[in-house]
PyMOL commands that place a pseudoatom at each C-alpha (Angstrom):
pseudoatom trace, name=CA, resn=MET, resi=1, chain=A, elem=C, hetatm=0, pos=[65.874, -5.965, 37.475]
pseudoatom trace, name=CA, resn=GLU, resi=2, chain=A, elem=C, hetatm=0, pos=[63.052, -3.402, 37.259]
pseudoatom trace, name=CA, resn=LEU, resi=3, chain=A, elem=C, hetatm=0, pos=[64.898, -0.692, 35.385]
pseudoatom trace, name=CA, resn=LYS, resi=4, chain=A, elem=C, hetatm=0, pos=[61.843, 0.419, 33.421]
pseudoatom trace, name=CA, resn=GLU, resi=5, chain=A, elem=C, hetatm=0, pos=[59.904, 1.086, 36.624]
pseudoatom trace, name=CA, resn=LEU, resi=6, chain=A, elem=C, hetatm=0, pos=[62.769, 3.149, 38.032]
pseudoatom trace, name=CA, resn=VAL, resi=7, chain=A, elem=C, hetatm=0, pos=[62.973, 5.240, 34.860]
pseudoatom trace, name=CA, resn=GLU, resi=8, chain=A, elem=C, hetatm=0, pos=[59.210, 5.766, 34.780]
pseudoatom trace, name=CA, resn=ARG, resi=9, chain=A, elem=C, hetatm=0, pos=[59.143, 6.774, 38.457]
pseudoatom trace, name=CA, resn=ARG, resi=10, chain=A, elem=C, hetatm=0, pos=[61.946, 9.259, 37.827]
pseudoatom trace, name=CA, resn=ARG, resi=11, chain=A, elem=C, hetatm=0, pos=[60.237, 10.598, 34.716]
pseudoatom trace, name=CA, resn=GLU, resi=12, chain=A, elem=C, hetatm=0, pos=[56.922, 11.398, 36.394]
pseudoatom trace, name=CA, resn=PRO, resi=13, chain=A, elem=C, hetatm=0, pos=[58.310, 13.966, 38.870]
pseudoatom trace, name=CA, resn=LEU, resi=14, chain=A, elem=C, hetatm=0, pos=[60.534, 15.416, 36.140]
pseudoatom trace, name=CA, resn=LEU, resi=15, chain=A, elem=C, hetatm=0, pos=[57.566, 15.947, 33.822]
pseudoatom trace, name=CA, resn=LYS, resi=16, chain=A, elem=C, hetatm=0, pos=[55.576, 17.449, 36.694]
pseudoatom trace, name=CA, resn=THR, resi=17, chain=A, elem=C, hetatm=0, pos=[58.334, 19.938, 37.551]
pseudoatom trace, name=CA, resn=LEU, resi=18, chain=A, elem=C, hetatm=0, pos=[58.725, 20.800, 33.864]
pseudoatom trace, name=CA, resn=GLY, resi=19, chain=A, elem=C, hetatm=0, pos=[54.997, 21.426, 33.511]
pseudoatom trace, name=CA, resn=GLU, resi=20, chain=A, elem=C, hetatm=0, pos=[54.956, 23.564, 36.655]
pseudoatom trace, name=CA, resn=SER, resi=21, chain=A, elem=C, hetatm=0, pos=[58.044, 25.560, 35.651]
pseudoatom trace, name=CA, resn=ILE, resi=22, chain=A, elem=C, hetatm=0, pos=[56.637, 26.162, 32.167]
pseudoatom trace, name=CA, resn=ARG, resi=23, chain=A, elem=C, hetatm=0, pos=[53.277, 27.817, 32.758]
pseudoatom trace, name=CA, resn=ILE, resi=24, chain=A, elem=C, hetatm=0, pos=[51.855, 28.425, 29.275]
pseudoatom trace, name=CA, resn=PRO, resi=25, chain=A, elem=C, hetatm=0, pos=[48.113, 28.230, 28.415]
pseudoatom trace, name=CA, resn=SER, resi=26, chain=A, elem=C, hetatm=0, pos=[48.761, 25.964, 25.424]
pseudoatom trace, name=CA, resn=VAL, resi=27, chain=A, elem=C, hetatm=0, pos=[50.986, 23.640, 27.470]
pseudoatom trace, name=CA, resn=ARG, resi=28, chain=A, elem=C, hetatm=0, pos=[48.474, 23.633, 30.307]
pseudoatom trace, name=CA, resn=GLU, resi=29, chain=A, elem=C, hetatm=0, pos=[45.750, 22.408, 27.948]
pseudoatom trace, name=CA, resn=GLU, resi=30, chain=A, elem=C, hetatm=0, pos=[48.019, 19.585, 26.770]
pseudoatom trace, name=CA, resn=ASP, resi=31, chain=A, elem=C, hetatm=0, pos=[48.715, 18.608, 30.403]
pseudoatom trace, name=CA, resn=GLU, resi=32, chain=A, elem=C, hetatm=0, pos=[44.990, 18.377, 31.158]
pseudoatom trace, name=CA, resn=SER, resi=33, chain=A, elem=C, hetatm=0, pos=[44.394, 16.116, 28.147]
pseudoatom trace, name=CA, resn=GLY, resi=34, chain=A, elem=C, hetatm=0, pos=[47.636, 14.150, 28.603]
pseudoatom trace, name=CA, resn=TYR, resi=35, chain=A, elem=C, hetatm=0, pos=[47.392, 13.463, 32.326]
pseudoatom trace, name=CA, resn=PRO, resi=36, chain=A, elem=C, hetatm=0, pos=[44.543, 11.292, 33.644]
for i in range(1, 36): cmd.bond("trace and resi %d" % i, "trace and resi %d" % (i + 1))
show_as sticks, trace
zoom trace
């Protein structure tokens, strides 16, 4: 079973929505350095 892949695929959109909902300069800088 590919449970890890399912969790990772569910995490990506969650992190994206969290980053979009929380629009803070400091967090935005971390997103730019954290995301490829």
